[in-house]
C-alpha positions as a printed Julia matrix, in Angstrom:
391×3 Matrix{Float64}:
   0.0    0.0     0.0
   1.39   3.36   -1.03
   0.97   6.65    0.8
  -2.41   8.32    0.88
  -3.51  10.46   -2.04
  -4.16  14.09   -1.21
  -7.0   15.45   -3.35
  -8.22  19.06   -3.18
 -11.84  19.03   -2.01
 -14.5   21.08   -0.29
 -17.03  19.72    2.18
 -20.3   21.61    1.71
 -23.84  21.72    2.94
 -26.44  22.35    0.28
 -30.04  22.56    1.43
 -30.67  19.66    3.81
 -27.83  17.56    2.37
 -24.06  17.69    2.48
 -21.33  16.18    0.36
 -17.74  16.26   -0.84
 -17.2   18.59   -3.82
 -14.37  18.23   -6.34
 -13.22  20.14   -9.37
 -12.85  17.62  -12.18
  -9.3   18.8   -12.89
  -8.25  18.04   -9.31
  -9.16  14.36   -9.46
  -6.52  11.72  -10.22
  -6.31  11.22  -13.96
  -8.01   7.8   -13.91
 -11.0    9.27  -12.05
 -11.55  12.14  -14.48
 -13.65   9.87  -16.67
 -16.63   7.7   -15.72
 -15.81   4.15  -14.72
 -14.62   1.82  -11.97
 -11.65   4.02  -10.96
 -13.91   7.02  -10.32
 -16.47   4.95   -8.43
 -13.81   3.28   -6.28
 -12.29   6.65   -5.4
 -15.59   8.23   -4.37
 -16.62   5.2    -2.35
 -13.34   5.36   -0.44
 -13.77   9.1     0.11
 -17.19   8.52    1.66
 -16.13   5.36    3.53
 -18.25   2.84    1.64
 -19.07   0.05    1.58
 -19.37  -0.04    5.36
 -20.95  -3.22    6.79
 -21.31  -1.37   10.09
 -23.35   1.38    8.42
 -21.41   4.2    10.14
 -18.94   5.65    7.59
 -16.4    5.88   10.4
 -13.47   5.65    7.97
 -14.69   8.26    5.5
 -16.4   11.59    4.96
 -19.93  10.21    4.73
 -22.55  10.53    7.42
 -24.17   7.11    6.93
 -27.45   8.55    5.63
 -28.74   9.12    2.12
 -28.44  12.89    2.74
 -24.75  12.73    3.62
 -23.24   9.99    1.42
 -22.84  12.18   -1.64
 -20.09  13.42   -3.95
 -20.16  16.16   -6.57
 -17.82  16.8    -9.5
 -17.89  20.28  -11.07
 -16.12  21.39  -14.24
 -16.32  24.14  -16.81
 -19.38  23.79  -19.01
 -19.37  21.33  -21.88
 -22.51  22.83  -23.45
 -23.11  26.34  -24.78
 -24.73  29.07  -22.67
 -23.82  27.42  -19.37
 -21.11  28.13  -16.82
 -20.4   24.72  -15.32
 -21.19  21.02  -15.55
 -22.47  19.44  -12.34
 -22.2   15.67  -11.9
 -23.66  14.01   -8.8
 -22.89  10.58   -7.32
 -25.08   9.0    -4.63
 -22.79   6.59   -2.78
 -24.4    3.5    -1.3
 -23.69   3.03    2.39
 -23.32  -0.73    2.74
 -22.7   -1.9    -0.82
 -20.02  -1.14   -3.41
 -22.09   1.06   -5.65
 -22.34   4.67   -6.84
 -25.68   5.65   -8.39
 -25.39   8.24  -11.19
 -29.02   7.97  -12.31
 -30.36  11.24  -10.93
 -29.74  14.66   -9.45
 -29.59  15.96   -5.88
 -31.74  19.07   -5.74
 -30.44  20.08   -2.34
 -26.77  19.95   -3.34
 -27.69  21.87   -6.49
 -27.77  24.94   -4.24
 -24.08  24.49   -3.38
 -22.86  24.13   -6.97
 -23.08  27.85   -7.76
 -21.16  28.96   -4.66
 -18.54  26.24   -5.23
 -18.1   27.25   -8.87
 -17.7   30.94   -8.01
 -15.22  30.28   -5.19
 -13.33  27.71   -7.27
 -12.68  30.09  -10.16
 -14.8   28.1   -12.6
 -16.78  31.15  -13.73
 -15.59  33.92  -15.99
 -14.77  36.73  -13.51
 -16.8   39.09  -15.67
 -19.88  37.02  -14.79
 -19.48  37.69  -11.05
 -20.73  41.1    -9.84
 -18.94  42.94   -7.07
 -22.21  43.13   -5.18
 -25.64  41.72   -5.93
 -26.72  38.39   -7.38
 -24.72  36.1    -9.63
 -26.83  33.8   -11.77
 -24.84  30.6   -12.29
 -26.0   28.59  -15.32
 -25.55  24.94  -14.37
 -25.7   21.97  -16.71
 -26.88  18.99  -14.63
 -24.94  16.3   -16.44
 -26.65  13.28  -14.83
 -30.02  14.14  -16.37
 -29.14  16.68  -19.06
 -31.07  19.61  -17.6
 -30.42  23.29  -16.85
 -30.5   24.77  -13.35
 -30.18  28.49  -12.65
 -28.73  29.28   -9.24
 -29.11  32.87   -8.06
 -26.25  33.3    -5.6
 -25.84  36.41   -3.42
 -22.44  38.1    -3.71
 -20.79  40.73   -1.47
 -17.42  42.32   -2.28
 -16.96  39.81   -5.08
 -17.37  36.79   -2.79
 -20.27  34.44   -2.13
 -22.4   35.58    0.78
 -23.08  32.53    2.91
 -24.56  34.02    6.08
 -28.04  35.5     6.31
 -31.44  35.18    7.89
 -33.06  32.67    5.52
 -34.38  29.7     7.5
 -34.85  26.27    5.98
 -36.68  23.6     7.97
 -34.31  20.67    8.36
 -31.26  22.94    8.78
 -30.43  24.11   12.29
 -29.03  27.57   11.48
 -30.07  30.39    9.12
 -27.99  31.31    6.07
 -28.17  33.36    2.88
 -30.98  32.47    0.5
 -30.17  30.91   -2.87
 -33.03  30.71   -5.37
 -32.96  27.72   -7.71
 -34.83  27.49  -10.99
 -35.04  24.03  -12.53
 -35.76  24.63  -16.23
 -37.8   22.09  -18.2
 -37.4   19.61  -15.34
 -39.49  16.8   -16.81
 -37.83  13.7   -18.25
 -38.65  13.62  -21.95
 -37.25  10.15  -22.4
 -35.8    8.52  -25.5
 -39.15   8.67  -27.29
 -39.61  12.36  -26.64
 -42.12  10.93  -24.21
 -44.26  11.99  -21.4
 -43.84  13.55  -18.01
 -46.34  10.85  -16.99
 -44.73   7.67  -18.34
 -47.92   5.58  -18.02
 -49.94   8.21  -19.85
 -52.25   8.6   -16.85
 -52.4   11.16  -14.05
 -53.54   8.39  -11.71
 -52.91   4.76  -12.51
 -53.3    1.4   -10.8
 -49.97  -0.04   -9.76
 -49.97  -3.77   -9.07
 -47.42  -4.39   -6.32
 -46.43  -8.0    -5.56
 -47.15  -8.81   -1.93
 -49.05  -5.56   -1.46
 -51.82  -5.52   -4.06
 -53.2   -2.84   -6.39
 -52.59   0.78   -5.37
 -53.58   4.08   -6.93
 -50.43   5.9    -7.98
 -49.29   9.05   -9.72
 -46.03   8.31  -11.51
 -44.23  11.4   -12.74
 -40.8   12.25  -14.13
 -40.19  15.84  -13.1
 -37.12  16.75  -11.09
 -36.68  13.06  -10.4
 -38.84  10.05  -11.27
 -41.29   9.72   -8.37
 -44.11   7.38   -7.42
 -46.8    9.08   -5.32
 -49.22   6.99   -3.23
 -52.05   8.06   -0.92
 -50.91   7.69    2.67
 -54.31   6.29    3.66
 -53.99   3.46    1.13
 -50.85   2.38    2.98
 -52.38   2.71    6.43
 -50.37   5.87    7.16
 -51.48   9.29    8.4
 -49.04  11.29    6.3
 -47.64  12.94    9.45
 -45.09  10.22   10.25
 -41.58  11.05   11.37
 -38.51   8.93   10.62
 -38.75   6.41   13.51
 -42.3    5.4    12.57
 -41.1    4.21    9.16
 -37.39   3.52    9.48
 -37.84   1.34   12.56
 -40.59  -0.7    10.9
 -39.0   -3.32    8.6
 -42.38  -4.44    7.23
 -43.26  -0.88    6.2
 -39.88  -0.38    4.53
 -40.27  -3.66    2.65
 -43.71  -2.62    1.37
 -42.4    0.75    0.25
 -39.44  -0.84   -1.53
 -41.81  -3.21   -3.3
 -43.78  -0.15   -4.45
 -40.56   1.49   -5.66
 -39.59  -1.59   -7.69
 -43.06  -1.94   -9.19
 -43.05   1.76  -10.05
 -39.62   1.55  -11.66
 -40.83  -1.31  -13.85
 -44.04   0.48  -14.79
 -42.19   3.72  -15.6
 -39.73   1.86  -17.82
 -36.7    2.7   -15.67
 -35.73  -0.95  -15.27
 -36.53  -4.13  -17.17
 -36.37  -6.65  -14.32
 -36.89  -6.36  -10.55
 -33.28  -7.33   -9.97
 -32.09  -4.16  -11.72
 -33.58  -2.09   -8.89
 -30.61  -3.06   -6.72
 -28.36  -1.15   -9.12
 -30.71   1.84   -9.27
 -31.26   2.76   -5.65
 -31.46   6.53   -6.14
 -34.42   6.48   -8.52
 -37.35   6.41   -8.58
 -38.39   7.98   -5.3
 -41.49   6.85   -3.43
 -43.61   9.41   -1.58
 -46.95   9.26    0.19
 -49.32  12.19    0.41
 -52.18  13.21    2.66
 -54.44  16.23    3.19
 -53.29  18.88    5.69
 -53.19  17.75    9.3
 -51.57  19.13   12.47
 -48.37  17.44   13.61
 -45.18  18.1    15.55
 -41.99  18.1    13.48
 -38.77  16.32   14.39
 -37.42  19.52   15.96
 -40.49  19.88   18.18
 -41.98  22.64   16.04
 -45.76  22.48   15.75
 -47.04  22.5    12.16
 -50.66  23.56   11.82
 -52.91  22.16    9.11
 -53.89  25.74    8.27
 -50.25  26.55    7.38
 -49.87  23.87    4.69
 -51.66  22.6     1.59
 -50.81  18.94    2.14
 -48.43  16.57    3.91
 -45.77  14.61    2.01
 -43.31  11.99    3.21
 -40.65  10.6     0.86
 -38.08   7.83    0.93
 -34.49   8.1    -0.23
 -32.15   5.12   -0.56
 -34.61   2.91    1.31
 -35.25   5.17    4.31
 -37.71   7.93    5.11
 -35.97  11.25    4.44
 -35.53  13.58    7.4
 -36.92  16.52    5.4
 -37.5   16.52    1.63
 -35.19  15.93   -1.3
 -34.9   18.94   -3.59
 -35.63  16.95   -6.73
 -38.66  15.34   -5.1
 -39.8   18.86   -4.21
 -39.78  19.62   -7.95
 -41.93  16.54   -8.53
 -44.3   17.64   -5.75
 -44.59  21.18   -7.13
 -45.25  19.9   -10.64
 -47.78  17.23   -9.67
 -49.57  19.66   -7.33
 -50.03  22.1   -10.2
 -51.8   19.54  -12.4
 -55.46  18.95  -11.5
 -56.28  15.31  -10.87
 -52.98  13.91   -9.64
 -52.89  12.35   -6.18
 -50.68  15.23   -5.03
 -53.11  17.82   -6.38
 -56.11  16.05   -4.84
 -54.42  15.83   -1.44
 -53.87  19.6    -1.66
 -57.57  20.19   -2.31
 -57.66  19.99   -6.11
 -57.83  22.73   -8.7
 -55.04  24.59  -10.51
 -52.21  26.09   -8.45
 -48.73  27.39   -9.21
 -47.41  27.34   -5.62
 -47.78  24.76   -2.88
 -46.61  24.59    0.73
 -46.25  21.08    2.06
 -45.4   19.59    5.42
 -42.47  17.18    5.78
 -40.84  15.56    8.83
 -38.68  18.62    9.61
 -41.28  21.31    8.94
 -42.63  22.98    5.79
 -41.43  23.98    2.34
 -42.88  26.28   -0.31
 -42.26  25.37   -3.96
 -43.69  26.5    -7.26
 -44.06  25.19  -10.79
 -45.23  26.57  -14.12
 -47.2   23.97  -16.11
 -49.26  24.0   -19.28
 -51.25  21.55  -21.36
 -50.07  21.43  -24.96
 -51.83  19.17  -27.49
 -53.36  17.22  -24.63
 -50.03  16.62  -22.9
 -48.92  18.25  -19.67
 -45.56  20.01  -19.69
 -43.62  21.92  -17.04
 -41.37  24.82  -17.98
 -39.76  25.44  -14.62
 -39.88  24.77  -10.9
 -38.62  27.24   -8.31
 -37.54  26.86   -4.71
 -35.24  28.5    -2.19
 -32.34  26.78   -0.48
 -29.08  27.8     1.2
 -25.51  26.51    1.16
 -22.33  26.84    3.18
 -18.73  25.67    3.07
 -18.1   23.4     6.06
 -14.45  22.61    5.37
 -12.0   23.1     2.53
  -8.57  21.76    1.79
  -7.81  18.19    0.77
  -9.34  14.81    1.4
  -6.98  11.88    2.04
  -7.57   8.57    0.3
  -5.4    5.45    0.63
  -3.49   4.84   -2.55
  -3.53   1.55   -4.42
């Protein structure tokens, strides 16, 4: 075994997630291209696979929100500033999932790119807002990040509060442009062609489902159909193996129905997508921080799973799916919110509430979404170099 590699890196929080950020040019040469060398490096950075599920020997936090890596480089497509590539590192298996985006960490890409010198200096104002044009390379979509700047540097501190994050910070507004997945056939935001479909789930039975590809492929189920209230916190789901098994069976059935996989076995290699979420009408509950959420303050309740566990707040990409589905009359999300057209929705999640918006339209009988908007924040936690044992 040779000495440890020393790789320039930045540890950042973005939204309710955190991960290790790299500039592509700083990675070892073999890891600058997709493949086993890159995956092995990122797994070792995070500390995976870890049979103990702790990430003690790595930078990960042993949750789906904290076992993440990001690679940023100068843009490969016109009219963009940077490419953003996201890897979701499995905790207990040797696998990096590149199939989707992390909406929360999207908020940290702009600040990282500005601080890392990846933007043309002429694009960064001395004071004001810098709009960073991000190409999300996993899914081939554009994200606009509006980053506050003071004295030519990213402003990280502020009074913007985000439920699921303990401390306030500066607000970063994200616009996800054309966030639906058009697919190889130029196909639909609703892969089954229906706003509500019947999903036959082995071992569970038929369930009404809204299956949508916007932000990230997501399967929405009514909480009541699963025997849930929609106000559950993490322990109620994550400490119930039978509930987790049912929800994973729904995820696999949804992936098959949406055409994301061909066989159930492929779901093991596609853990990041699709997401499964259950929705319910507004109801009072107490969040994980002890904050009381009143039914009158929200339009609906949503709980979502990430990498096989109930998320502690809400994934940013799933928030895009929620905003889009809520805006389309007749989906399960829209019905849980009371029905009718809407361009903004506030939903309750385990850590509190979140307000998101989407612009949708029906063109030639097909629903489309032009953009989804939400606010997040980001902060550098540590910068320098990460150490990785050499081979």
